[in-house]
C-alpha positions as a Markdown table, in Angstrom:
| # | Residue | x | y | z |
|---|---|---|---|---|
| 1 | Met | -17.6 | 23.4 | 5.5 |
| 2 | Thr | -16.2 | 22.5 | 2.1 |
| 3 | Arg | -16.5 | 18.9 | 0.8 |
| 4 | Ser | -15.3 | 17.1 | -2.2 |
| 5 | Glu | -15.9 | 14.0 | -3.9 |
| 6 | Ala | -14.4 | 10.9 | -5.5 |
| 7 | Thr | -15.1 | 7.3 | -6.6 |
| 8 | Cys | -14.0 | 4.3 | -4.7 |
| 9 | Pro | -11.4 | 2.2 | -6.8 |
| 10 | Asn | -12.9 | -0.9 | -5.0 |
| 11 | Cys | -16.5 | -0.7 | -5.5 |
| 12 | Gly | -17.3 | 2.4 | -7.6 |
| 13 | Ala | -19.3 | 4.1 | -5.0 |
| 14 | Arg | -19.1 | 7.8 | -4.6 |
| 15 | Val | -17.0 | 8.8 | -1.6 |
| 16 | Glu | -17.8 | 12.1 | -0.1 |
| 17 | Phe | -15.0 | 13.5 | 2.1 |
| 18 | Arg | -16.5 | 15.7 | 5.2 |
| 19 | Trp | -13.2 | 17.3 | 5.1 |
| 20 | Ser | -11.5 | 18.4 | 1.9 |
| 21 | Ser | -7.9 | 18.2 | 3.2 |
| 22 | Ala | -8.5 | 14.5 | 4.2 |
| 23 | Val | -5.4 | 12.2 | 3.7 |
| 24 | Gln | -7.3 | 8.8 | 4.4 |
| 25 | Thr | -11.0 | 8.3 | 4.6 |
| 26 | Val | -13.1 | 4.7 | 4.5 |
| 27 | Cys | -15.6 | 3.8 | 1.7 |
| 28 | Pro | -18.9 | 3.8 | 3.6 |
| 29 | Phe | -20.3 | 1.0 | 1.0 |
| 30 | Cys | -17.3 | -1.5 | 0.7 |
| 31 | Arg | -15.4 | -0.5 | 4.0 |
| 32 | Ser | -12.3 | -0.2 | 2.0 |
| 33 | Ile | -9.6 | 2.0 | 3.5 |
| 34 | Leu | -8.5 | 4.6 | 1.0 |
| 35 | Val | -5.6 | 7.2 | 0.8 |
| 36 | Arg | -5.0 | 9.9 | -1.5 |
| 37 | Gln | -2.0 | 10.0 | -3.6 |
| 38 | Asp | -2.1 | 13.1 | -5.7 |
| 39 | Val | -5.7 | 13.3 | -7.1 |
| 40 | Asp | -6.1 | 9.6 | -6.8 |
| 41 | Leu | -7.7 | 7.2 | -4.3 |
| 42 | Lys | -5.8 | 4.0 | -3.6 |
| 43 | Lys | -7.2 | 0.9 | -1.6 |
| 44 | Val | -4.9 | 0.3 | 1.1 |
| 45 | Gly | -6.9 | -2.3 | 3.3 |
| 46 | Thr | -10.3 | -3.0 | 4.6 |
| 47 | Val | -11.7 | -2.1 | 8.1 |
| 48 | Ala | -13.2 | -4.7 | 9.9 |
| 49 | Asp | -16.4 | -4.6 | 11.7 |
| 50 | Leu | -16.0 | -2.1 | 14.6 |
| 51 | Pro | -17.2 | -2.8 | 18.3 |
| 52 | Pro | -20.8 | -1.4 | 19.0 |
| 53 | Ser | -20.3 | 2.2 | 20.1 |
| 54 | Ser | -22.2 | 3.1 | 23.5 |
| 55 | Ser | -20.7 | 6.8 | 22.7 |
| 56 | Pro | -23.8 | 9.4 | 21.5 |
| 57 | Ile | -21.0 | 11.0 | 19.2 |
| 58 | Gln | -21.1 | 9.8 | 15.7 |
| 59 | Leu | -19.7 | 11.1 | 12.1 |
| 60 | Gly | -21.8 | 14.2 | 11.4 |
| 61 | Thr | -22.2 | 15.5 | 15.0 |
| 62 | Ala | -21.5 | 19.0 | 15.3 |
| 63 | Gly | -20.3 | 21.0 | 18.6 |
| 64 | Arg | -18.6 | 24.0 | 19.8 |
| 65 | Tyr | -15.2 | 24.4 | 21.6 |
| 66 | Arg | -14.1 | 27.7 | 22.9 |
| 67 | Gln | -16.4 | 29.8 | 20.7 |
| 68 | Lys | -15.7 | 27.6 | 17.7 |
| 69 | Gly | -18.1 | 25.3 | 15.8 |
| 70 | Phe | -16.5 | 21.9 | 14.7 |
| 71 | Glu | -17.9 | 18.8 | 12.9 |
| 72 | Val | -16.8 | 15.1 | 13.6 |
| 73 | Val | -15.5 | 13.8 | 10.5 |
| 74 | Gly | -13.5 | 10.5 | 11.5 |
| 75 | Arg | -12.8 | 8.3 | 14.1 |
| 76 | Ile | -10.0 | 5.8 | 15.6 |
| 77 | Val | -11.1 | 3.3 | 17.5 |
| 78 | Tyr | -9.1 | 1.7 | 20.5 |
| 79 | Glu | -9.3 | -1.1 | 23.0 |
| 80 | Trp | -7.5 | -2.0 | 26.3 |
| 81 | Asp | -8.0 | -4.3 | 29.2 |
| 82 | Gln | -10.2 | -2.2 | 30.9 |
| 83 | Gly | -12.6 | -1.0 | 28.2 |
| 84 | Gly | -12.3 | 1.2 | 25.1 |
| 85 | Trp | -12.4 | 4.4 | 23.8 |
| 86 | Asn | -12.9 | 6.7 | 20.8 |
| 87 | Glu | -10.5 | 9.4 | 19.1 |
| 88 | Trp | -13.0 | 11.5 | 17.1 |
| 89 | His | -11.4 | 13.7 | 14.5 |
| 90 | Val | -12.7 | 17.1 | 14.4 |
| 91 | Val | -12.7 | 20.0 | 12.0 |
| 92 | Phe | -13.5 | 23.6 | 13.0 |
| 93 | Asn | -15.1 | 26.3 | 10.9 |
| 94 | Asp | -12.0 | 27.9 | 10.4 |
| 95 | Ser | -10.4 | 24.5 | 8.9 |
| 96 | Ala | -8.3 | 23.8 | 12.0 |
| 97 | Ser | -8.1 | 20.0 | 13.0 |
| 98 | Gly | -8.2 | 18.7 | 16.4 |
| 99 | Trp | -9.3 | 15.6 | 18.6 |
| 100 | Leu | -12.1 | 14.7 | 20.9 |
| 101 | Ser | -11.0 | 11.8 | 23.2 |
| 102 | Asp | -14.4 | 10.0 | 24.6 |
| 103 | Ala | -13.6 | 7.5 | 27.0 |
| 104 | Gln | -16.1 | 6.1 | 29.3 |
| 105 | Ala | -17.9 | 9.3 | 29.3 |
| 106 | Glu | -15.0 | 11.5 | 30.0 |
| 107 | Tyr | -13.9 | 14.0 | 27.3 |
| 108 | Ala | -11.0 | 15.9 | 26.2 |
| 109 | Val | -10.1 | 18.1 | 23.3 |
| 110 | Ser | -6.5 | 18.1 | 22.2 |
| 111 | Phe | -4.2 | 19.4 | 19.3 |
| 112 | Leu | -0.9 | 18.3 | 17.8 |
| 113 | Gly | 1.6 | 20.0 | 19.6 |
| 114 | Pro | 4.5 | 22.4 | 18.2 |
| 115 | Gln | 7.9 | 20.8 | 17.7 |
| 116 | Ser | 9.0 | 22.3 | 20.7 |
| 117 | Ala | 6.6 | 20.2 | 22.6 |
| 118 | Ala | 8.6 | 17.1 | 21.5 |
| 119 | Pro | 8.5 | 14.0 | 24.5 |
| 120 | Pro | 11.5 | 13.6 | 26.3 |
| 121 | Ser | 14.0 | 11.3 | 24.9 |
| 122 | Gly | 15.2 | 8.2 | 26.7 |
| 123 | Gly | 12.4 | 5.8 | 26.3 |
| 124 | Thr | 8.9 | 5.6 | 27.3 |
| 125 | Val | 7.5 | 8.1 | 30.2 |
| 126 | Gln | 6.4 | 6.3 | 33.7 |
| 127 | Pro | 3.9 | 7.2 | 35.8 |
| 128 | Gly | 4.8 | 10.3 | 38.3 |
| 129 | Glu | 7.4 | 11.7 | 35.7 |
| 130 | His | 6.7 | 15.4 | 35.2 |
| 131 | Val | 7.5 | 17.0 | 31.9 |
| 132 | Thr | 7.4 | 20.8 | 31.1 |
| 133 | Trp | 5.6 | 21.9 | 27.5 |
| 134 | Gln | 4.5 | 25.8 | 27.1 |
| 135 | Gly | 5.4 | 26.7 | 30.6 |
| 136 | Lys | 3.1 | 24.3 | 32.2 |
| 137 | Asp | 4.0 | 21.3 | 34.1 |
| 138 | Tyr | 2.3 | 18.1 | 33.1 |
| 139 | Glu | 2.6 | 14.9 | 35.4 |
| 140 | Val | 2.4 | 11.4 | 33.7 |
| 141 | Thr | -1.0 | 9.9 | 35.1 |
| 142 | Ala | -1.0 | 6.9 | 33.1 |
| 143 | Val | 0.7 | 4.8 | 30.6 |
| 144 | Thr | -1.5 | 2.4 | 28.4 |
| 145 | Val | -0.8 | -0.6 | 26.2 |
| 146 | Ala | -4.0 | 0.0 | 23.8 |
| 147 | His | -5.2 | -2.4 | 20.8 |
| 148 | Tyr | -6.1 | -0.7 | 17.3 |
| 149 | Arg | -9.5 | -1.6 | 16.2 |
| 150 | Gly | -10.2 | 0.1 | 13.2 |
| 151 | Val | -11.1 | 3.7 | 11.6 |
| 152 | Glu | -14.0 | 5.2 | 9.8 |
| 153 | Gly | -14.4 | 8.7 | 8.2 |
| 154 | Asp | -11.8 | 11.1 | 7.1 |
| 155 | Leu | -8.2 | 11.3 | 9.0 |
| 156 | Pro | -5.4 | 13.9 | 8.2 |
| 157 | Phe | -2.8 | 11.2 | 8.1 |
| 158 | Glu | -2.7 | 7.6 | 7.2 |
| 159 | Tyr | -3.7 | 5.5 | 9.9 |
| 160 | Trp | -4.8 | 2.0 | 9.1 |
| 161 | Asp | -2.3 | -0.8 | 9.8 |
| 162 | Lys | -1.5 | -0.4 | 13.5 |
| 163 | Arg | -1.5 | -3.2 | 16.2 |
| 164 | Asp | -0.6 | -2.5 | 19.9 |
| 165 | Val | -0.3 | 1.0 | 20.4 |
| 166 | Val | 1.5 | 3.0 | 23.5 |
| 167 | Phe | 0.0 | 6.0 | 25.1 |
| 168 | Ala | 0.9 | 8.2 | 27.7 |
| 169 | Asp | -1.7 | 10.7 | 29.5 |
| 170 | Leu | -0.7 | 13.6 | 31.6 |
| 171 | Met | -2.3 | 15.8 | 33.4 |
| 172 | Thr | -1.7 | 19.7 | 35.0 |
| 173 | Thr | -3.1 | 20.9 | 38.1 |
| 174 | Asp | -5.6 | 23.3 | 36.5 |
| 175 | Gly | -7.3 | 20.9 | 34.0 |
| 176 | Gly | -4.9 | 20.8 | 31.2 |
| 177 | Phe | -4.5 | 17.5 | 29.4 |
| 178 | Ala | -1.9 | 15.9 | 27.0 |
| 179 | Thr | -1.0 | 12.4 | 25.3 |
| 180 | Ile | 2.0 | 11.3 | 24.2 |
| 181 | Asp | 1.4 | 8.9 | 21.2 |
| 182 | Tyr | 4.1 | 6.2 | 20.9 |
| 183 | Ser | 2.9 | 4.3 | 17.6 |
| 184 | Glu | 5.2 | 6.7 | 15.2 |
| 185 | Ser | 8.8 | 6.5 | 15.3 |
| 186 | Ala | 9.0 | 9.8 | 16.6 |
| 187 | Pro | 6.4 | 10.2 | 19.2 |
| 188 | Leu | 3.7 | 12.7 | 18.9 |
| 189 | Val | 2.5 | 15.1 | 21.4 |
| 190 | Phe | -1.1 | 16.3 | 21.5 |
| 191 | Leu | -2.0 | 19.3 | 23.9 |
| 192 | Gly | -5.3 | 20.6 | 25.3 |
| 193 | Glu | -7.9 | 20.3 | 28.1 |
| 194 | Tyr | -10.4 | 18.0 | 29.8 |
| 195 | Val | -14.1 | 19.5 | 28.7 |
| 196 | Glu | -17.7 | 19.0 | 30.6 |
| 197 | Tyr | -20.1 | 17.0 | 28.0 |
| 198 | His | -22.4 | 19.7 | 28.1 |
| 199 | Asp | -20.5 | 22.6 | 27.6 |
| 200 | Leu | -19.8 | 21.3 | 23.8 |
| 201 | Ala | -23.3 | 21.9 | 22.9 |
| 202 | Leu | -23.4 | 18.6 | 20.8 |
| 203 | Thr | -26.0 | 18.0 | 18.2 |
| 204 | Asn | -26.9 | 15.4 | 15.6 |
| 205 | Leu | -26.0 | 12.7 | 18.1 |
| 206 | Arg | -26.7 | 9.1 | 17.8 |
| 207 | Arg | -30.2 | 8.1 | 19.0 |
| 208 | Phe | -30.5 | 5.1 | 21.0 |
| 209 | Glu | -33.7 | 2.9 | 21.9 |
| 210 | Gly | -35.4 | 4.2 | 24.3 |
| 211 | Trp | -34.5 | 7.7 | 24.3 |
């Protein structure tokens, strides 16, 4: 995977992009949130300390999905009333970009849907509603108000000044997975599927005391 480097405009440290197409990254030394503007980096904020992670996944973890290798290059952290979860930004060996959702040992891989997968108009969907995308019937299983906690690593878009975020999760009868992200003025749809941890063949995992 091609990597590029830059200098943090806040502390002067060397910043290495794990993904050359990243729009945003975090300086690993001073925790400044850095956004690319043409060839320059601009500091737009600072990441607060992230909550301790119980996930074995970390930046640099590698794996496979549908016979394609990927590397974890970024993370968005959310919390809600019953816990928290990670959205890991993954980049595949063909430079495609996707997301690995990691919530209480339940995993799903998803990708930003096409424009034809725009969410229904008329406000937030509700549990029990059905939506059809790409010929598949999805049922809304949950609508969650989550608290944005922070980011690390490389992301494909600017994502650093969020507060509460509303998500709707949907499922098909054959394991298909979808999320509607209402954090943008035009909500985004991510389509994918639930996966088993062992099928991802993950390496370079976080090690915990006692392993």
